[in-house]
N, C-alpha and C positions, 0 to 999 in steps of 0.2 A: 947708421942711423938715427937721427932725429929725436929728443927724445920729450915726450907732454904731460903737464899735469892739469886734472880736474881736479877742485873741487866744491863739493857738496855740503852747504852750510845751510843746513838743516833743519829746522826746531828744536828738536833733542840734542843733535850733537854736529860733527865736523868727520866729514870723508876727505881721504883724498886718495886718490890712483895714481900714478904713474904707468905711463903705457910707450910702447912702442908708438912712434909717431905714423907709420906707414901700415902696422897692422892691427893693430889695437889690441895689441896681444900686453897684459897688467904683468908688471913688472913688477909692482912694488905696492904697496897700500898700508893707510893708517888710518887712524879713527881717535878723536878725542869727544870726551862732551859737552853740551852746554848746558848752561844753568836750567833750572823747571822755573816755569812763570811765565806769565805772558807781557810781562817786559823786561829785559834782560840791557845789560850796560853793554852799550857795542865794544866796548872794549875788550870782553871777553870771546868776543867772537871772533875778535882775532890772534888770544894767547889758545882756543882750540887750534884755531890754524897754525898755529908755529909747534903745537903738540902736535898737533897731526900729523905734519907735514916733515917733522923729525931729521928737519935740513935737507930734504929730498929734490926741495926748491931748489935750491945751491944749483943742481945741477940740469934742470932739463932746463927744454929750449924754450919753450913758450908756456906759458899757466891762462886757465881762464876760472872764474868761478861764476858759479850756479847755487843762490840761495830762494831762500824762503820767500814766496811772494809778497804783499804788499806792508811790509813791517815799515812805520814811519821813523826814520830816522832825523830825528833835527839838529842844525849845526846853530852853532854863530857867528861872525863876524871872522876868527881867526880857523873856522873848520873844527873847534870842538864840542862834543855832543854835549846837547843843552840839558837832557833828559834820558835816563831808559829811553832804550827803544821801543816803542808799543808794537807789539808782533800780532801776526794777521787770526791769533785766535784770544785776543783781547777782546771780547765782551760790549765792552763799555761803551762804544761809539754804535753801538745798535741806534739807538733815540734819533743820532746827529743821520746816520743814513737815511730816517725815515723823513726826515727834515727837510734835509736834503733831494730826495727824489720832488717834495711835495713844493717847492721854492721853483724847481727850473720846469713843473708841469704838466708833471709826472712818470710812472715808469719808460711811456713811449719816447718820451724827452728823452731821458738819460741815453734808452737804447740807440735811439738817432746819433747820437753827437760822439760816445764811446765806446758804445758796443755792448755796455757791461750796466746795471743797474748797482748802485752803491746798494752793499748791503757790512754789517758790521768792519767786516773782516779788512776791508779795503784802505785802500791810505788816504784816500780821497773822506771818508768819511771820520778816521780818524785824525785829520789835521781837522775838522770843523768841533770835533770835542776837545783839541785843543784849544780853540779858538775861545771857546765858551768857559773852559773847565781852568782853563790856565792862561791866562791871556796873557798877561806876562811874560812867558816864554813864548808865547805866538811873538808880539811884538819885538822879541828878539832872534826869532828864527829868520838866516842870514838864508841858507840851503837848504833843499830839503833831499833827503839820499833813500832808496832801499838798502836792505841786506847787500846783495849783493855790489850796488853801486858804491858804497864806501868800503867794502873790502878789496873790491877793484883797486880805485882807489887810494886805500895802503898798501897794496902791493906796488903803486908808481909814486909811493912817496909818500903821500895822503897831505897835509896842512904843513905850511910853509917849502913845501920841496916843489912847487910852482907847476906840477901837475894839478891839469883840468879834468875834474869828475864829467862821467860819460857812463850812458846805461845803453842798455841795448832795446828794438822796439816790443820781444818778448815780456821781459819785464815793467818795461813804464805800462803797457797795455791794461796789466794789473793794477794800476794807480787810481783810475776814475778821472787820470785829466790829462790821458795822452789820447788820441783817436788812431785807433788801427786800419779803419778806411780811408783815411787824410795825412798819416804819416803824420802827424804832429801834434803838440803838447796844444791844450782847453787851458789856455790862461786865467779866461773870462770864467771857468770852472774853480779854480783852483783861488783865484781870490775868493767867490763864491763860501769854498770851502771855510778860508781862512779871514773872513772877515774886512774884504779885501787888500789884505795885505798880497805881494808876491813877491817871494824868495824864489831865489835863483833854484834855477833842478838841469845837472848834468845834460851836458848834450845825447841825443841818441845816434849815436854810432851803426855804421852796417853789419851786415853778421857778419863778415871777415875781416873785419877795421882792426886796426890792434890800440890797447888803451893807453900803451906804452913801456913801458918797461920796469923790470925790477931793478933793486938796483944792484941782483948780481949777471946784470944784464938780457934775461929774458924777458921777449915777447910777453904783454899781457895781453890775452883774447878780451873781448867787449863783456864777454862772460851774461848769463842771461837767465831764467826765476825759473823754479825748478822743476813746475813741469813741462817746461821748454826744454829744459835739456833730458832729459827723461825720453822726448819724444827724439831728439838727436840722441841720445844712447841709444835705440830699439829703431833706428833707421827709419823711421814712420815714411811711407807716403800715402795722398791721395787716395780713401780707398779701405784701408787703414785706422784703427778702432783701437784704445786701450782703457781696462776696465783696470786702475791700481788698487789694490786694496790691502794699505793701509790703514792703521788705528780709524780713520777718516777714508770714503771713496769718492776717488774721480775719474768721472770718466771724459776720454777725448780724444780726439778725432784732427790730424793735418785737414787743412782745406785749402782750394786754390779762391777761397774767397768772403771778404770779409761777413760777421754775423752780425745780426743786432738784432736781438730775442728781448720785446718786451714784455715778455710773463720775469723776465729775471733769470728763469730754472737755466737760461746756458749763457754763459758768456764770451763774452766774442773776443777772447785775443789771439795777438798772435803771436807766432812762433819765432824759433831762433833762428831760420832760412830764408825770409821773407816770403813765407806762405803766412798762414790763419791759423789758429790754436781753439778751436771753439771745442768750449770743456763745461760739463757738468759736476759739482759736489757734491756728495752727501759728505753726511754727521758719522757715519755708524755702518763699519765695516768690519774689520780683523778683528774689533771689542769684539763683538757680536758673537763671535767663537771662541772668542777669553773668556767673554764670562758663562755663553754658555756650560763652558769645560769648569767652572768656579760653581755654577748652579749644579752638575752633574758628580762635583767633589771628586773631578778626575782630572788625567795633562789635558794640555787641549791638542797632543800628540794623538791622543784616544779622540778625537773628534773625527775622527779621517777614519775609524776600523767602525766607531759606532755608527757614523751615517751611512755606511755599507749593511747594518745589520738589517737597515730597513727599507722598507718598500719606496718606491718614491712617493709623494705625497704625505710622507709620514706619515700615511692610514687619520689624514683630514686633518692633522694638526697643524695650524698657520702660525706663526711667527711675522710680526710684526716690528723688526727690527727698529725702533726708534726710541733707543737706549739713553742719547743724550738731546731730547729735543732732534728735531730732523731740520735742514736743508733744505730738502729735494724729496717729497712738496715740503714746501717750502708747512712746516708745522713743530715751530720752535719750541712750544711748551709742553709736548705728545711726550709719551713714554710706552718702551716698547709693552707689548701684549703680546698674550696665548689664547688661541680663538678656538673652537672644536676639541674642547679635553674630554676626552671618554676617558672612561676605565682602558679601554683597549689600547688606548694610545698614551698613558700615561707613565711609560717606560723610555729608558736612555739614548735607546737606537732611533725612534722617534724624534725627542727632542734635541739631538743633536741634526738629525735632518731636518728637523724644520729652522734650528736657527742655520746654519746652510745654505738652505735654498730662501728663508725669509733674505736672508743676504743680499742673493742673488734673486730675487724678483725686487730688489730695491734699485739695485746697478743696471739691469734689464729695463726697470724705469728709464734711467738715466740716457740711456741709449737712443731710447724711444726720443727722450728730447731732441738728441741730437739729427737725431731722422728727421722729427718733424720741423727739423732747418735744412734739411737737404741736405745733409751731410752723409756722405755714402758711408757703410760699416760693410765692407766686404769680409777683410778681416779681421779675431777678436783678439784683442795682445791683451791676458794677464797676468799683472806681473803684482807684487807685497807679501808681507809677511802672512797674509792667505792662503797666497795664491800655491805657498809649500807645500799644503795636503792634496793629495792630489784629487781625490773623490772634489775639487771644490773644479777643477777644470772640465769635469766629467761632468757634473748635476750641470757648469755652463752651459756645456754646448745642448743642452734640452732645452732650459728656460730662453737661454739666449737664440735659441731657433738658430743659426751659424756655427758653421767652424770654429775652434778657438783651438789658440795655440799660448803655449805657458813654455816662455823662456827660460834657461835655465836660472835661478836666485843670480841678481848680481846687482855689481850698485851703479846702475842703469845712471842715475843721477850725473854725479860723476862722471862716469864714462863718455854722458855727452859732450860735457865741459873738458874734457880732453880729446874729444874730438874735434870739434870747436876752437882750441887753444892749435891743433893739429891742423884747419881750415886757414886759420892767420896768418900758420908758415909757409901753407900751397899759395892762396887765395886764388884760388880755379873759381868755375861760377858754382859748383857744387862740392859740399861736405864730401873729403876724402872716404871712399868707403872700406867700410872693418863690416868682416862680417861677425852674424851674431849670434852669440854662445848658443852652444845645443837645447833644443827647444822641442816639447815633446807636445804634439798636435793629435786632440781629437775630432773627428770628427763631428759634422751635423746628424743630429740624430736618422736615419731612415725613414722614425713615424713618429711624424713635429707633435699630432695632438697630445702623449703624457705632459712639454714641457708648456703647450697651448693652458693645458690643465689646471699645471699649479698656478700660472701667474694669474687666471684667470681663481680660483680662490683664494687668491692672494690678497685680487681687489674686489670682491665678496667683503674678505675681512672689513680692510680698510675702510672701506666704506659705512660699515655697521659701525665701527667706533668714530670714525672723524666725519660722512658724511661725503 
């Protein structure tokens, strides 16, 4: 059988999986670190891909790259980077995002135009920051790419090779200047961001189209953004929702229709299959549990045991988990809070339980934002580092009021990219069926009252602190 490679070029590292194209069985894996920081030389991603690949890419039949969304790669006429890439977590562009929202006529105008209201993370805001703060660099910017676009182009030969830069609709939908509903770039918004300048943009190709071939002859698939690849790796269908509990949190679902939320809570992204992927992002997820472990002077693995020793509701202790500010709800200057403290509940089990419940109440609010846009969430899958603690899935079913599936930990972003590479080989109407890894299923509670009470206490605590 043919073999395919999937690349997950994330903020912190590059992961590569090589899979059997027919079954999805993982045959080889590799990993390499990326430099820390909120701006990184794109060449560092290429070096990490070479290290993580370990020569494996020379023998595969197809490869696809999934990359961190929103990053800005500005290139000159020769296709060389003009500066380090600005990553999604670089917040210098927050003021630029606010300016853009005002200049187009407010959040509703942006939601109608591109399905997403600009925030600091989006590429369009970073372009405005570049125009305002580094105008000479903006003047020399001949091409603009996203991280996955740039790596895909390099796999096809890169500068001087004659290969044409391409992207996919999933990653393009996170720029702020491509419309998922219309399926086209909004070059007027590109010009608005970059002070009238209109550099070249990658051509948006279809989900199973090929971008080109590597020097070794492997087919290079379109690639996509990391959240879109995770959805593909998990085999999401309409009605499925994912809660991803990494350092930050995301809640996203596959939809047959585009979403335009003027509140800005739901980003109206496209997915990697021709459908749509409305997504809500929070800033605090797994870090809530690791910080609680530090506070308690214990190992992160002990949070599971401690949380089980407390009754649901943590005896009235409520944790608002806004440790790094928060994006959803929009509280950028917020801090974490513990409320309802009494001598009876200031003990490690209650503190651990409150941390888990606070993290999950925040994600339940994110799911509610999706439902508020008419997105069905019949099944909720939980992935990410925090999902490794079994108690998280158990508590989530009660707080979400829905059955929860916790797939076995795996590199789902890289697997999604590999599945897309296999799709580019077959060119079938739908991607090849790869069975999901073993999963743990937690039924919805027979009595939802406890979960509702926990969420009500959380909502009251938030209102007490933030109105």
